[in-house]
N, C-alpha and C positions, 0 to 999 in steps of 0.2 A: 849801382851805378845810378844817379839820379837823372831822370830824362826830362828836359825840360820841353813843356806840353806845345810850345810854341815853334819848337824845332822840328824839322821833317823827322827825327826819329821814331815818333810815336807812327807815322804811316810806314815807315821801312818794316816795324815791329806788326802792324796790323797786316799788311802785305805777306810779310812773312809766315803767316799762320797757315796760309794756303798754297804753301809754295808748290807742291805736288798734286797739280791739278789734274794731270794727266792718267793718277792713278784710277781714281772709279772707271774712267773711259777703258783702260787697260784691262781692268778687271770684267767689266761688263761683255766687252769683247771677248775675252778669253771664254766665258759663261757660254755666250751665244755661240760661238764655234764649234765647242763641246757638244751643245744641245744639237747641233746641224749633224755633225759627225755621226750623231747616234740615230738622228732620222735617216740620214743618207745609208746607214748601214744595213736598216731593214725596209728600206722604201722597195728594193726591188721583189719583195716577199707580197706587195699589196696586187689583190684580185683573182681573179681566177687563173689567169695565167703567170701569177707571181712565182718567182722561183722559190726552191726550199732552202733551206740552210742547214748544212750537215755541223754537229754541234758536238764536239769531243772534250771530255770532262778529263781532268788530272789521272783518275784512276782507268781510263780507257775506254768508258762506257761512250758509246755513241748514240745521238739522238739526230733524228732526220725531221724536221718540221717547217710549218713557214705560219705558226702562229706565233704574232708579235709578243705574246708575254711570256711565251717559254723561251722564245732567243733572248729576249734582253733579261729573264730570269737568271739564265745561266750564262749570260755574256759577263766577262770581267772587266766592270766599269771602275775606272779610277776618279775622274775627275767629278768633282762635289755636283756640279751642275748637270752633268750627264746623269748621274743616279737619279736627279728629279725626274727626269725622262723615263727612266726604269720605275721609280714610282708611279708615274702617270699611267703606264701601261698596265701596271697592277690594279690600280683603282678602276681602270674603264673595265677589267677582268672582273672584279668585285661587283661595280655597279651594274654593267649590262651583260659582259661574259663574251661580248663580240666587237669587234672594231677596234681591237688593241692594238693593230699595225696603223690604220686610219689615224688613231689620235695622235701618235708619234711623229706620223708624217705631218699632218695638221702642225702641231706644235713647232716642227722644224721650219715650215714654211712660214709661219706667223713670226718664228725667230728672226728668218732671214727680211722679212717687210719691217721689222723694228730696227733693225742694223740701219736697212737704207733710211728710215725716218730719222734715226738718230745721226746720222751722215749729215742730215740736212738741218742738224742745229737743234731738234725738235727734244722738248724734256723728255725723260723718262717716263714720270708721273703722269705728264700730259698723254703722253702714248698709252698708258696701261689703262688710265680711265676712258679714253677712247676706245680701246679694245673691249673693256668690258661693255660699253651702250652697243658695238657692233654684235656682241656676243647675244645680248639680250634680244637685239631684233631680229638675228641668225634664228634664233628659239622661237620666236614668233612667226617667222616666215614658213619656218618648216612645220609648225603646228597648223598654220593655215592650208598648207597644202598635202597634210596627211588624210589619210581615210580612215574612219571608224569601222572597227570590224566586232562582231561578238564571236566568243570561243567558241560556239556550235558551228562557226563556219571553218570546218576541219579543213577544207582546201587551202584556205588562205595561211592557215597555220604551216601545213605541207610546205606551201611554196618559200614562206620565210625562213623555215629550217633548211630548205634545198640551197636556196641562195647563199646562208652561212656554211653549208658543207662543200659547195662549188669550189672554192678556194683552197681546200685542203686537198693532201695525199690521197686522202680515201674518197675522192669527190665521184668517182666510177661509181661507189656504193651509197652515193646520195638517196636514190630512189627507194632503197630500202631503211636506211638508217634515220631518213626524214620523218616517214609516217611511225617508226618506231619511239622517237625523242616525244613527238605529237602527242601519241595513247599513253606514254608512261606518265607525261606532267598532268593529263586530263583525270589519269586513275587517282592520282594523288591530291588534286583539288577540286572544290565544288563551286563551279564558275559563276554561281548565282551570289555566293557570298564572299570568296577567298579574292583579295587583291594582291598576293602575294604568294611565292612558292618555295617551301624550305627543301632544297636539293639535297639534303640528309636524309630526305624519306625515299629516294631512290638511289638505291645501291648499284654501283657500276663494278661488275665482277670480271677480270680480265683470266681467259685461259688459252694456254698457249696449244696450237694446234686447229685444223681445219682452215676457213678462211672466213674473212670480214663478212660474207654472205651468210654464213653459220649463225652469225649473232642473233639472239632470239630475247624476248621479253618474258620473264618468268613471273606470272600473278603467285606469290609466294616466295618462298626462301632458295637460296642456292648455295652450299658449302662447297667449298673446292676440298676439304679433307677427306679422305675416305674413313668410312666406319673402322674403329678400331678393333682390336682382337684378332684371334686366330680365325675364326670362322664365324663371322657376325652376320646377321640377317640381312641380305642384300635389298630386301622389298618389304616392308612394314605398311598394312591397310588399317583405317580406322585407327590410327596412331595417338597415342596419348603422349604429349612431349613435354617433359621437363626440362626446365633450362635452372642447371644449378651453378653456385659458386663457390660451395665447399669442395675439398678434397676427398676422393675416395681410395686415400691410402695411408699406411699408418703414419700417426704423428709424429714429428719430430720435435727434439729439443731446441732452445733456441741456439742463437748463432755459436756462442761462446761457451758452451756446456756440452761435455760429453759423458756417456755411460759406460761405464767399463763393465762387461761382463766376465766375469772370472770361471765360472762350471759350466758343464754343459746342462746341467737341470735347468739352470737360471736362463740360458740359450733359448733352451724348448720352451719355458714359460714365455719368454718373450714371443717367440714365433706364434705359440697357442693363443696368447692374447692379441696378437696381430690379425690373425685367420678371424677370432672371435668378433673383433671389432670390424673388420670388413664385410662379416657375413650379417652382422647387425644391421649395416647401412644397406646391404644388397637386398636384406629381407622387408626394409622399410620401402624400397622402390618396388617391390615386388607387391608390397601390401597395397601400394597406393594404385596400382594396374597401369604403372608407366611402360611404354615399350620402347620408345626412343630418349635416351638420354643426350642434352647438350651440356657440354662441361667447359667451364669458362677456364682461360689458361692461366696457370699458376705460375708464380715466380719463385716461390720459395722451397716447393717439394712437387715431386710427381703429383699432376692432378689424379690422376688415376692409377693404380699399380698393376701388376700382371695377374696376379692373385684375383683382383677385383675385377678386371677383365674375363678371367677365366669363368666366375660365378656367374657375371651378367650375360656372357656367353651361353651359359646353361639356362637361364631364364629365356632366351631368346630377347633380349633387349640390344637395341641397335645403339652403339656408343659413337659419338662423335665430340671428341675431344679437342682442345686447342682454340676455343672461339675465342678470338680477339677482344681483349677488354672494352675497346671503342665501338666493337661491333654488338655488345650486348643490348644497347639502349635500341638499336634498330631493330633486332630479333624481338626482343619483347614487345616491343610495338607492334610489328608485323603479325606475331602471335596472340597479342592482345592478353598477355600473361606478365607478371611478375616475375623477376630473376628470385630463384629461393636460395638463401644465405645459409639455412640451417638445416640441419636433418628433421628438428622438430616439426618444421613448417613444410615438410615434403608429405604432402596432402593431395587426395583425388583432386579438389576444387582449385588448387594451385596450377594444376597442369592443362595445357593447352591441347586440342585435339584438331587434327587433320585428316583428311581422306588418304593421303597416300604421301609415304616416304620412301623414295628408292634412289637406287645408286644408277646412274645413266650415264653410258658410254658418250662423250663429247669428240668427235673427231681424233682419230688417232687411238693413243694408247691412254689418254686421258679421259678421268671419269669425276662426276661430280655428283652432290647428293642432293636431289630436289625435295623439297616439301611442298606439294600444292592441296588445293582445296581446304583451306586453314579455316575454321568456323571463328565467326565474329573477326574477321581479320581487319587489322589496321588499317589506315590508308597508305600503304607504301607497296613498291614496287621494285623489282630485281630486274636489271639486264646483265643478260652474260655475252662478253662480247668476246669475239674469238678472232685469232688472227696466225697466219702462217708463220710469222717472227716476231720478236720482241717489238723491234723497229715498227712495223706495221701496227702491231698492238697497241704500245703506248701512242702511237699518232691517233689510230681509231677511237680510242679512250678520250684524248685531248678533243677531237672533232667533235663526239657525242657530247661532252660537256659544254663544247660552243653552242651545239644545238638544241640543247636543253636550257640554257643560259636565255637563247633567243625567244623561245617560246615562254619562259620565266618573264621575259620583258613586256610582251603582250599580255599576260596576265596582269601584271602591274599597270600598265598604260596600253589600252585597248587600241592601238591606231598603228596604221602601216604607212610607210612611204615608198616612193620608187627606189631603186638601186643604179646600179652602171654610172655613177658620177653625176645621175639628174639632180638629186638636192642640192649637192654642193654649188652646180652650176647657175641654179636657180635662186640660190641664197646670194651667189656672188653677185647676180644681175641685178636683183633687187635691192642689194645695199649699196650698189654703185648710184643706184637713181637715188635712195635715200639719203647719200651722201652730199647728192649735188643739193640738197634742199638744206643741208646744213652751211655753216660759216667758219672761218677761222680754221684751228689747228684740227678739230674735230674730222672737217671734212676731207682733209688728208688724209687723216690715220685710218677712217672708215674706208676710203677708196683702196688703200695699200691692203686692209683687211679682207676686202671684198678680192682683191687680186689673189691673196694668199691662198685663198679657199680653193682656186681653181687647179692646186695642185694634185687633187685627188682625180678628177678626170684625166689631166695629164699624164699622170703616173699609170693610170689603169690603160691608157692609149699606148704608153712607152713599154709597159711589161707584155701588151698584147702584139708587140712588134708592128703598130700601126705607125703612119705618119703623126706624131703627137698634136704637131703645130696646127695642120691642116684638120685633124679631128677635133680639137677643143674649139678651133675656129667656128666649124660649122654647129658644134653642139651649143657654141653660144648664139650663134645668128638664128638656131631652131626654137631655142627658148625665148629669143628677143620677139620672135614672132607669135610667143603664146603656147608654143608646146612645152607644158610643165613637165610631162613625164619623159622627154626624148632623153636616152642617155646612151652610153656606151656598149655596143653587143658585141662581145668579144667574139663570139663565134662566127658571126658573119663579118666581121672585121669592119664595121659601117655603124652610123648613128641610127636610132630607130628607136618605136615607142616601146620603152623599156617593159613596160607593164604586158605587153603582149607576148614577152617572153618568159613571165613569171616571175622576174627579178625583183623581189620585194623586199623590206629589211623593217624593223621595228621602229617606232617614231624615237624611243628613248634612246636606241643604239648612236643616232646621230645627234640628238641634242646633247647626251651625256659627253660624246666626242668634243664637240664643241665647246661644252662650258669646262669641261676638265682642261682641255688644251689652254685655252683662254686664261685659266685660272694658274696654270703652271707658267706660260710666257710673261704674265704680269708678276710673278714671284721672281722670276728670274731679271726682269727689268729691274725690278726695285732694288736688287743687291749691287751694292758698289764696293765692297769690300770683303775680303774673306781674310778673318783671323783665325790662327791655330792658337790651340790652347795647351796649355802645359800640362803633360802626361801625371 
């Protein structure tokens, strides 16, 4: 068909190209609704009076937790935009370790604010850019209201770890777990030099039996395996420890080869050879003066045969077998020795020394092997967590991880701010004042961003059973009068100076939450279509 440019047909073709104008709007609306639904699902878990969630997996395992990252990780989320909020919670967990619920709640509130702005006809790109300005300004305000600390100020570190633990299931044990987390971090860092902590240097071992009160910090190694053998030594003083990666068992053929033995004489020769082979290894171990042997788990054959265990028992060597492959690095760093990969290298200089290796009882019938007094010990530490059942034990481990992450945040950025909804209210107030100095769309968007941040104090009050509107109004009023550290005290059910209650949190947790939440909301706003690929 030939189109006459003078006619109205070209205009029809041009307008026909954008016939489906409502589709981007619908997609955006669907994404925002999905994001808000995820935020609403875990909103009740926020704060010290937050509710716990019971998560049941397909195989019937039950988890009880109120850690945002754990809830979202195990939640079956189908919508692609909702998955972005799950990833957001995971990012916060990696970056700061705490504030995983807050970050999703803030993102949900910002999405709601964006929805109202879109309804007013403001372009998504304009909202997105304004939100970035607001996030930068928020971080600036938070930094100004923070208080610098030093790592030798142990009391402040314990307070921030306690604040993190107070919102967990094991909150009643926070007075014991918080100092434990602080001591663990300080043992593996040098406050003068380090500006980060590798949490792999802190090994958390869970043992069923006893209560969370029995949790202890061990300056050395702990193995949950019992010493192998019929009658192994239970206690070795002045231990010489060998960490080996070879097997003390007869060698095997390759997977697809067989050895066929046809007569008894050949059978005897095989057994005699096996015996001589194992005896040679055991003699070499004795010659090196080793009396504690750690054997790496082997996949292809038994790491240590019964005959080898019999010989090792006779020369009074404590054998701990099946040391996991991923634990080898931690064990060798702690003992300050290299794993021995072949018999030729099994010499006295490759062994580690420790004052005491003994099997000790931990609550009930469970026993663990402790290695203490290690010479030239690397900068590592072991935490032995105990609990009366699997649910409590798993939650205690997660809570301890969060507390360790909080102290790690303080090592990275040595600044503290008040908790209890105080920073969010202060930022909301200051942003609203800043918004009045701007003109046009930015002013509108910043005002909406400021209002959205009030979701944290509002939720804290709601979860504590307070009148949320009255509490947040009073909180806003106190901040307007210049009380920067006024926050919601859930114990007393009132607005008080939160620093007097020792409720503090690292600056990094709040700044990271605001930056990551804003980034995710901006990504969701920029999406105007969902395209399915062909499989």
